N, C-alpha and C positions, 0 to 999 in steps of 0.2 A: 440533613446533608446527604447527597446521593453519591457518596464514595462507595466504589466497588473493589473488593478485595478477593483475590483467589489465591488460597493458602494450600500448596501441595496438592492440587486438584488432578484427580485421576479419573479416567473413563474406561472401563472394560466392557466389551461384549463377550460373555463367556470367558474364555481363557485369553481372548485377543484384547491386548491393551493398546488403545488408539490415543489417549492422552497420558502423558507420562509425568505426572507430579508437577505441573507448572505453578508457578508464583507470578502474581500481577497485581499490581495496584493502580486504580484508575481514580484519579482525583474527582471532586465535585466539579461539575461543569467542563470536564475535559472532553474533547473530541479524540477518541482513540480508535485506531483502524487495526484489525487483525487482517493479515496479508499473508498469502503463501499459495503454493500450487495446489491443485485439487487433491484431496486425501490428507492434507497435513494437519487436520483437526480444528481449523478454525471455526467453521460451522457448528460442530460439535461443542466446542467451547461456548459458543454464543447461546446454544440452546440449554446447555447446562445452566448458564447465568439467568435464562428466562424460565427455567424450571421445566421445560419440555423434554429435558433428558435428566435422569437421576445421575448424581455423581457417585463413582464407586468408593473414592477416598478423598480425604482433605475436606475443605470447607470453603464455602461461597459467603461473603458478607456483602449486603447492601445498607448503607447508612450505619455500619457498625453492628447490625443484628445478622446472625447466622441464619440463612434462609434454606439450608439443605433439604429440610423436609416441608418447606412452604409450597403449595401449588402455585401456579403462575399468577392466578388471580389475586394473590394475597401479596405479591412481591412489589406492587406499584410501579410496575414498568410497562412499556409499550413496545410491541415488535412490529416491523414493516417487513413483510416477506418478499421474495423474488417474484412470486405470481400474483401479488397484490391482495388476493383473497378476498374480493368484494363480493356481496350479495347481488346476482345479476337482476332479481326482480324488484330490487329497492332503488329508490332514487338516491342521488348524491346526498341529499339532506338526510335521509333515512339511514344511509350506509354510516355517515358521520356520527349520527346519535345513537346507533344501535347499541353499542357497548354499555353506554350510560343508560339507556332504556331497560336493558336487561338487568342491570344493577339496581333499578328501581329509584333512579334519581329524579329530582323534582322537574316535571316538564318545563317550567320556565328557565331553570339552570341549564337543562339540555339544549334549550333553544339559544341562549345567550352563547354557550360554548361553541355550538355548530356555528353560529354567525361570526364568532371571533376566529375560529380556525379557517373559515372560508375566506374571511378578508385576509388573513396572513398569508394564504397560499393562492389568492386571486381565483377563488372558486365561486364567487358570488352570483355570477351569470349562469352557473351549471348546476345549481342546486336541485332543479326539478328534472334534470336528465337522468338516464339510467347509465350504468357502465358501459352498455353495447353503443351508446351514442358518443363515448368519449375517445380521445386519442390515447395511446399508450402513456404519454407524459401526463396528460390529465388524470388518468386513472391512478398513475403512481402519486399525484399529489392528493388524491382523494385517500388513498392509503396512509399517507403521511398525516392527512388531517384527522382521520380516525384515531391515530396514535395521539395527536395533540389534545384532543378534546378532553382526554382523561387527566391531563395535567400530571403525567407520571414523574417518578423520580429520575427514570432514565429511558432513553429511547434505544433500541436495539435494532440494527438494519443488517437483514441477511442478503446480501448481494442484491440490492434493490433495483440496480440499474442494468442488470445483465441482459434483460429482454428488449432493451430499447436500442435503436440505432445509433451510430457514432455521433451524429450531431446531436440529438436528443440527449445522450449521455452527459455531453458536455454541458449542456443547458441545465439539466437536472442536478449535476454536480453544483452548479452556482446556487440553484434553488436550495439545496441541502445546507449549503454553507451559510446562506443568508437565514434560513430557519434557524440553525444553531446560534446565529447572533442575536435574533429576536426572541427566541425561546431559551433561556438560559438554563441548561439542564445537561446532565451527562448523557453522552452518546458513545456507544460501542457499535462499530461498523465492520462488517465482514465483506471482503472482496478478493478476488484473484488478481485484479487489476491494479499493477503498482502506480499507474498514473493517478487513478483514483486515490490511492493511499497518499501519494506526495501531495495532491492538490487540496485534499480535505483534513488531513490529520493534524491534531497537536503533537501527538505521537503516535508512532507506527510500531506495531508488534509484528515481527517477521517469524512465521512458524514453519517448521518443516518435520514431517513424520511424528507428529504429536509433541514436539518440543519447541520452546521459543528460543530462536536463534540470536535476536537481537531486539533491543527496545530503544527507541530514541525518538527525537524530533526528526522531520524529514531530512533536513540538511546533516544532521549527525550521521544517521545511516547511509545517506548517500556519499558524504565526504570521508567517513570513517568506518567503513564496513569491517566488522569483526572477523569475517571469513569469507571464502570465495563463493559461497552459497548466496550470502547477502549480496556481495558485490556484482555477481551476474543477475540477481533477481531485480535489484533496485536500479533504475537507470534505463532510459531508452534513447538511443540504441544501448545495449547493454555493455558493461566494461570488457575490454579485451583481456584475456587471461592466456599468458603465454609461459610454457615451460622453459626454465633456465637454471644456470649453476652460478653461483657467486664465487668468482676467482679474482685475486688480485685487485679488489676495489672495484670490480666491474660485474655486471649481469651478463653472462654469455648465454646466447641463444643456441638452439640446436642446429640452426642454418648457419652459424658461424658469425652472425651480427652480434654487437654487444653494445651496452650503454653503462655509463657510470652508476654506481649504486647511489640512489639519492642520499644527499648528506645528512638529512635528518633520520635516516635508516641504517646509516654505516655502522653503528655500534650495536645495531640489533641482530646482525647477521654474522656467520663465521665463514671462513674460507672452505670451499667445498661443498657449501650447503645447498641442496636442491630446492628450488623456490618456483613459485608462480608469480610472474610478473604482471601487474595489473594496471591498465591505462585506459581511461575513458576516451572515447572518441574525440570528445571536445578538446582533449589534450594531446591530441596527435594530428597536426595541421600543416598544411603545405606553407613553406615561408613566404611571408608576405600576405596570408590569408587567414590568420588566426591569432595567435599568441601575441599579446603585447609585449613590448620591450620590457626587459627585466625579468627578474626570477630565474631559478636554476633550470637551465635546459640544455638539450643535446640535440644533435641532428641525426637522421637516417635517411639515406637515399632508398626510396622504395618503388616497385613498379605497380601502377594502378591497373586492376583487373577489371573493375566495374565502377561506374560512377552513377549515383542516383540524384538527379537536381531537385531540390525542395524549395526553389525561389531564393530566399535569402541565404541559404546554405546548400551544400552538396555533399551526401555521403560518398565517401571514397573507400573503395575496397581494396586491400592489398593482402600480402602474405608476410608474415613474420614466424620464424620458428617453424614453419610448415603448417602453419594454421592461418585461417582468415583472420584478419583484423581490419577494423573500421576506423576511419579518420573523418575529420570534417573539414570542409573548405568554406571559409567565410568570404562574402564579397566575391562570389564564385565566378570562375570562367569556364568555358567548355574544356572538358578533359577527355582525352580518347583512351580507350584500353590499350595497354601496353606503354603509356607514356610514363616516364621515369621522373619522379618529383623529389626534392629534398623536403622533408618533413622535420618541423620542430617538435620534439618531445618534451613536454612540461614537466620535468623530473620532480619538482616540488609536489605536483599532484599525483605522483605514481605510487603504487603500492607494491609491498612485497608479502606474499603468503608463504607460509611453510608448505613444501610439496607434500609432506607425510600427514600433516593434521589439516591442512587447508585453512589455518588460523593466521590472521595478520601478525606478522612480526612486531609491528607497533603496539600491539595489545599486550605483549608479554613484558 
């Protein structure tokens, strides 16, 4: 069983602590994505699991065994790096089998494993080429194939798609998802791209400043963010976060506008409480161009300052509480800057965060 457990894991460089006693349990065959901004500790955490970085405190277990002092080659894991790390003078076939050759495995077994990986990843016709003769996407598949041939207990991916163009990243996301379905094993994947995290993960681990902010399925962290950091990080476009005060059963914004407190949150806030009102652009839509009938909602008349047509939808920029806010128009029509529209607000989808702590009031 390739269950991976991190128990109060700490990483220090001298006196500087960059990972602060994190706990995480990754189930056998689970696809877990570590996501967060640069410097949040996600790659360092992955490298500690791999054995490429020593841990300063705590314990890491793979398959129930503590691996703190085991070198990478004895952890039975395979890592795919951002820069592919292919040997330029070797063919694809030689690159795929090199790790097994160094481990002095049987040549017939190496040949079988290489053929199996090549078939899985569609590399059969490329086996005699060198890396210089491959596209970026093909090199990435070779790097994954080199990991597959070892039949590891877990795959570790460190931002493997960041060097690819946008179209190829989408294609390779699909390849990695298919690979996980074919090769049933545990995957730990690091990225700063929340779209990658949402589309690939069984569970997402959102990190900031060496701490874990929230762990959950993609829809759990999207629909129920625990704090304003998670709310702003997950979702594209990001959630609108607007300063407000609760008074008399309503949320009052600094520009004089107001909305009712969402009924499910009415018992979670007190009169006079300073809050941050959170609303995703999908839940702020012009009347007749978005929210279906039913559900708790309110209306606001807002001036459009900019529109971005995207085909089936248009992003509309407006201002609430002196801050830029985004809405969406489905079944769009042309909208001119300065045009005033009545927007529907899906209150059942709105969030309230305590202004002092940034924590969702629903979590308390």
